[in-house]
C-alpha positions in Angstrom: -9.9 -39.5 -2.6 -12.1 -38.7 -5.7 -15.5 -37.2 -5.0 -18.3 -36.5 -7.5 -21.4 -34.8 -6.3 -24.6 -35.1 -8.3 -26.9 -32.4 -7.0 -29.1 -29.4 -7.8 -28.3 -25.8 -6.6 -31.7 -25.2 -5.0 -32.2 -28.7 -3.5 -32.3 -28.4 0.2 -30.8 -31.9 0.6 -28.1 -31.1 -1.8 -27.2 -28.0 0.3 -26.6 -30.2 3.3 -24.0 -32.2 1.5 -22.3 -29.3 -0.1 -21.9 -27.7 3.3 -20.3 -30.7 4.8 -17.9 -31.2 1.9 -16.9 -27.6 2.1 -16.5 -27.6 5.9 -14.2 -30.6 5.6 -12.2 -29.0 2.8 -12.9 -31.9 0.5 -12.5 -31.1 -3.2 -15.2 -32.5 -5.4 -16.5 -32.4 -8.9 -20.0 -31.0 -9.0 -22.6 -32.2 -11.5 -25.5 -29.8 -11.5 -28.7 -31.6 -12.5 -31.6 -29.7 -14.0 -34.5 -31.3 -12.2 -37.2 -29.8 -14.4 -35.5 -31.2 -17.4 -35.5 -34.6 -15.8 -31.8 -35.1 -15.5 -32.4 -37.1 -12.3 -34.5 -39.6 -14.2 -32.0 -40.3 -17.0 -30.7 -43.9 -17.1 -27.2 -42.8 -16.3 -28.2 -41.1 -13.1 -30.7 -43.8 -12.1 -27.8 -46.2 -12.3 -26.2 -44.1 -9.5 -29.4 -43.4 -7.5 -32.4 -45.6 -8.4 -34.6 -43.3 -6.3 -34.3 -40.6 -8.9 -33.6 -37.8 -6.4 -30.6 -35.7 -5.4 -28.1 -35.7 -4.0 -25.8 -38.6 -4.7 -22.1 -38.7 -3.9 -19.8 -41.0 -5.8 -16.6 -41.7 -4.0 -13.9 -43.8 -5.7 -16.6 -45.0 -8.2 -19.0 -46.1 -5.5 -22.3 -44.2 -4.9 -23.6 -43.1 -1.6 -27.2 -41.8 -1.6 -29.5 -39.9 0.9 -28.2 -36.7 2.4 -28.3 -37.8 6.0 -26.4 -41.0 5.1 -23.8 -39.0 3.1 -23.2 -36.7 6.0 -22.5 -39.6 8.3 -20.3 -41.3 5.6 -18.1 -38.2 5.3 -17.6 -38.1 9.1 -16.7 -41.8 8.9 -14.0 -41.4 6.3 -12.7 -37.9 7.4 -13.3 -38.0 11.2 -10.6 -35.6 12.2 -11.4 -32.6 10.0 -14.4 -30.5 11.0 -16.1 -33.5 12.9 -19.9 -33.0 13.1 -20.8 -36.2 15.0 -20.1 -36.3 18.8 -17.6 -38.9 19.8 -19.7 -40.0 22.8 -22.1 -42.7 21.7 -25.0 -41.3 23.7 -24.5 -37.8 22.3 -24.2 -39.3 18.8 -27.5 -41.1 19.3 -29.1 -37.9 20.5 -27.9 -36.1 17.4 -29.3 -38.8 15.2 -32.7 -38.5 16.9 -32.6 -34.7 16.2 -31.9 -35.4 12.5 -34.7 -37.9 12.4 -37.1 -35.4 13.7 -35.9 -32.8 11.2 -36.2 -35.2 8.4 -39.8 -36.3 9.4 -41.3 -32.9 10.4 -39.9 -29.7 8.9 -38.0 -31.0 5.9 -41.0 -32.5 4.1 -43.2 -29.6 5.2 -41.0 -27.0 3.5 -41.6 -28.7 0.2 -45.3 -27.7 0.2 -44.9 -23.9 0.2 -41.8 -24.2 -2.0 -43.8 -26.0 -4.7 -46.8 -23.7 -4.4 -44.8 -20.5 -4.4 -42.0 -21.3 -6.8 -42.5 -24.5 -8.9 -46.2 -24.6 -9.6 -46.1 -22.5 -12.8 -43.8 -25.0 -14.3 -46.3 -27.8 -13.6 -49.3 -25.8 -14.8 -47.6 -25.3 -18.1 -47.6 -29.1 -18.7 -50.3 -31.1 -20.2 -52.3 -33.5 -18.0 -50.6 -36.4 -19.7 -47.1 -35.1 -19.3 -47.8 -34.3 -15.7 -49.0 -37.8 -15.0 -46.0 -39.2 -16.7 -43.8 -37.1 -14.6 -45.5 -38.2 -11.4 -45.2 -41.9 -12.4 -41.5 -41.5 -13.1 -40.7 -40.4 -9.6 -40.3 -43.3 -7.1 -40.1 -41.2 -4.0 -42.2 -38.2 -5.0 -45.1 -39.6 -6.9 -47.8 -39.3 -4.2 -46.5 -35.9 -3.2 -46.9 -34.6 -6.8 -50.2 -36.3 -7.3 -51.6 -34.6 -4.2 -50.4 -31.3 -5.4 -51.7 -31.7 -9.0 -51.5 -29.0 -11.6 -53.5 -26.5 -9.4 -51.3 -26.6 -6.4 -51.7 -27.7 -2.8 -55.0 -26.5 -1.2 -55.0 -24.1 1.7 -55.6 -27.0 4.2 -52.3 -28.5 3.1 -50.5 -25.2 3.3 -51.8 -24.7 6.8 -50.7 -28.2 7.8 -47.2 -27.5 6.4 -47.1 -24.2 8.3 -48.0 -26.0 11.5 -45.2 -28.6 11.0 -42.7 -25.9 10.2 -43.7 -24.0 13.3 -43.2 -27.2 15.4 -39.8 -27.6 13.8 -38.8 -24.0 14.7 -40.2 -24.5 18.3 -38.2 -27.7 18.7 -35.1 -26.0 17.4 -35.6 -23.2 19.9 -35.9 -25.8 22.7 -32.7 -27.5 21.6 -30.8 -24.1 21.5 -32.1 -23.1 24.9 -31.2 -26.5 26.5 -27.7 -26.5 25.0 -26.9 -22.9 25.8 -25.9 -22.6 22.1 -24.5 -21.4 19.9 -25.3 -24.6 18.1 -28.1 -27.1 18.6 -25.9 -29.4 20.7 -23.8 -26.7 22.4 -20.4 -25.5 21.4 -19.8 -27.8 18.4 -21.7 -27.6 15.1 -23.3 -31.0 14.3 -25.2 -32.8 11.6 -28.4 -31.6 13.3 -27.4 -28.0 12.5 -26.6 -28.9 8.9 -29.9 -30.8 8.6 -32.1 -27.9 9.7 -30.0 -25.3 7.9 -31.7 -25.5 4.5 -35.2 -25.5 6.0 -34.5 -22.2 7.9 -32.7 -20.6 5.0 -35.6 -21.6 2.7 -38.2 -20.2 5.1 -36.4 -16.9 5.3 -36.0 -16.8 1.5 -39.7 -17.3 0.8 -41.0 -15.0 3.5 -41.8 -17.4 6.3 -39.3 -15.9 8.7 -42.1 -14.8 11.0 -42.0 -18.2 12.6 -39.0 -17.1 14.7 -39.8 -13.4 15.2 -40.3 -14.2 18.9 -37.3 -16.6 19.1 -34.1 -14.6 19.2 -32.1 -17.8 19.7 -33.1 -19.1 16.3 -32.4 -15.7 14.7 -28.9 -15.7 16.3 -28.3 -19.2 15.1 -29.1 -18.2 11.5 -26.8 -15.2 11.7 -24.0 -17.5 13.0 -24.3 -20.2 10.5 -24.3 -17.6 7.7 -20.8 -16.6 9.0 -19.4 -20.1 8.4 -17.0 -20.2 5.4 -18.8 -23.4 4.2 -22.1 -21.5 4.1 -20.9 -19.0 1.5 -19.5 -21.8 -0.6 -22.7 -23.8 -0.3 -25.1 -21.0 -1.2 -23.5 -19.8 -4.4 -25.6 -17.6 -6.7 -28.7 -19.5 -7.8 -29.0 -21.6 -4.7 -31.9 -19.5 -3.3 -35.4 -19.6 -4.9 -35.5 -15.8 -5.0 -32.4 -15.8 -7.2 -34.1 -17.9 -9.8 -37.8 -16.9 -9.8 -38.5 -13.1 -10.4 -41.9 -13.2 -8.8 -40.3 -14.4 -5.5 -37.7 -11.7 -5.8 -40.5 -9.1 -6.1 -42.2 -10.5 -2.9 -38.9 -10.4 -1.0 -38.3 -6.8 -2.2 -41.7 -5.8 -0.9 -40.9 -7.5 2.4 -37.7 -5.6 2.8 -39.0 -2.3 1.6 -40.5 -1.3 5.0 -37.1 -1.9 6.6 -35.5 0.4 4.1 -38.0 3.1 4.7 -37.6 2.8 8.4 -33.8 3.2 8.1 -34.2 6.2 5.8 -36.7 7.8 8.2 
């Protein structure tokens, strides 16, 4: 089976698919797209994914798009290796409802602080005409970028995103409590875990980890998924925002400094 993955290192949806591919031990050729250079809007990529977003998986010359769809597809074609979808139809339906919640609540919410904290300087450097052209070229992200503008999302939008992220973490905590862990559905890691993983990792990376300071089940879940071999392969260097943007590295260092002082004391 020949797999080609078109993705971006820091794309949260790309990270989902990389994790599943690595967990299943599937070799793939990775095409890293530079989203700020517009690689995802070039005709050759739009022929693969007309939505102009990542990721896209090409399997035997046939494209599969949308990260949640790709995860299900990989379980369909490789069901016996690292299965991540329950065999029981009811449990599979319950898992899909979890993924739907994740895709509708915390996943879009994490984009707001990500863009304000990391990506905004890139857009501010553009002319108004270039920025408008960029917005118009993005079928799925046009309204999102237009709302952000070249000055960033206002505090009201940041507060709304923070509330949605908090609801996502709270729901995750409820799932872990009900399942008795260690994963969202119990003993077996599922697509729901993979779907929420990039959101939680991104929140920790950009200093929003306070959302689970009083939720040890979520903290333990994060520690556990980081121990998965597929996690290390997925989050190669450059996959975290703090590994690309120096100003975020500085903020993270300031956050960790009190911990270091406490240890040395």
